[in-house]
N, C-alpha and C positions, 0 to 999 in steps of 0.2 A: 238766446233761444226763443224768447217771447216774440222778438221781431220776426224770426224765421217762421214761427207758428202763425203769426198774423199774415205774413206774405203767402204762406201756403194756403191758408183759408181764403185769402183774397183771390189767389189764382184759381182755386176751385170754383168760387162763386162766378168768376169771369168765364170759366170754361162752361159752367152750367148755363149761363146766360147765352153763350155762343152756340153750344151744341143743343141745348133744350132738353136734355135728359139727365137723370140722376146717375152719375158715374160713381162706381164704388171706389173706395180707397182714399185715404188721406195720408200724406207723408208723415209718418210718426217721428217723434223725437228719438234719436238714437242714444242709447246709453253707452258711453265710451269707456273703454278700458284704458287706464292711464298709461302714458308712455309709448303709445303706438302711433303709427302713421299710415296704416292700411285702411282703406275704405271700400265699400261695395254698394252697388245699387241693384235692386231686383225690380222687375217690371213684368206686366202681362199685357195682352192685346186689348183688354177692357179699360185700360188707363190706370190701373192700380200700380203704385210704386212704393218702395220702401228703401231706406238707406241705413247704413251703419258706418260711422267714421271713427278714426283714432283708435283702432284695435291693434294689438301687439303682433298679430299675424294675419296673413291673407285669409287663411282658413276660418279664423274666428270672425272676421268681418263678414265674410261670405255667409257663414252660418247664421249670423244675426240678421242680415238683410233678408235671406231666404225664409227664415222663420217668420218674419213679419209679413212677407208677401204671400207665401203659400207655395204649394208643391208645383203648380203649373206656371211658374214665373221663370223668365230668362234672367240672366244676371251678368254682371261684369265687376271687376275689381280695379283698384287704382292705388298708387303709392305716392304719398307726399304731393298730391295734386287734386284736381277737381274732376267731377264727372257729371253728366246730365242725361236726361231722357226726354225726348220730344215726341209728340203724337200728332198725326193728321188723321182725323176720323172721317171716313167716307161712307157712302151709302152701302157699299158692299165689301169694303176693305179698310183696314186700319194700317197705316204706315207708321213705323217706329224708327226713330233715329237715336243712336246712342253715341256718346262721346266720353272718352276717358283719357287721363293723363295731361290735362290742360292746366296751365298755371293759374288761371283765374276762373271764377264762376261765369263771368260774361263770355269768355272765349269758349268754355265748355258748352254753354247754352247755345251760342251761335253755331257751333259745329253740329250739335244734335239737331237743331232746327234745319240746318242745311241738308243733313242726311235724311230727315223725314219728309222734306219737300216744302214748297211754297204753301203758306197758310197753316203751318204746323204751330203747335203750342208746347212750351216746356211744361212738363208735369212733375218733374222731380230733379233735384240737383243736390250735390253735396261736395264739400271740400274738407280735406284733412288738415290738421295742423302741419306746419312745415318746420 
């Protein structure tokens, strides 16, 4: 988890250097419920993301991710797999790409970036235990 926190902080510093503004939200550490394989990621158009992994039910994972992100967040769930969210911030519009159900972190990140468009950056990802 320390490595994930370090990588999340590193990604945010890189995004700040690229975008040049202070973006809200840091991907928090999820508190997992033992024995589950459900995960969820919540996101909003300002770049805030949150995740929850290894919950016993889809509803529990979704509730945990939404609670951390806020009421104005979109969301998606996944089971025994990985998900990711990528953003492309423009002058007038933010494009968001989401990916769920991928076998690896890298494949989920590639899919999210492909959906968000060229020049996008991954802002959040999570994988459940298998």
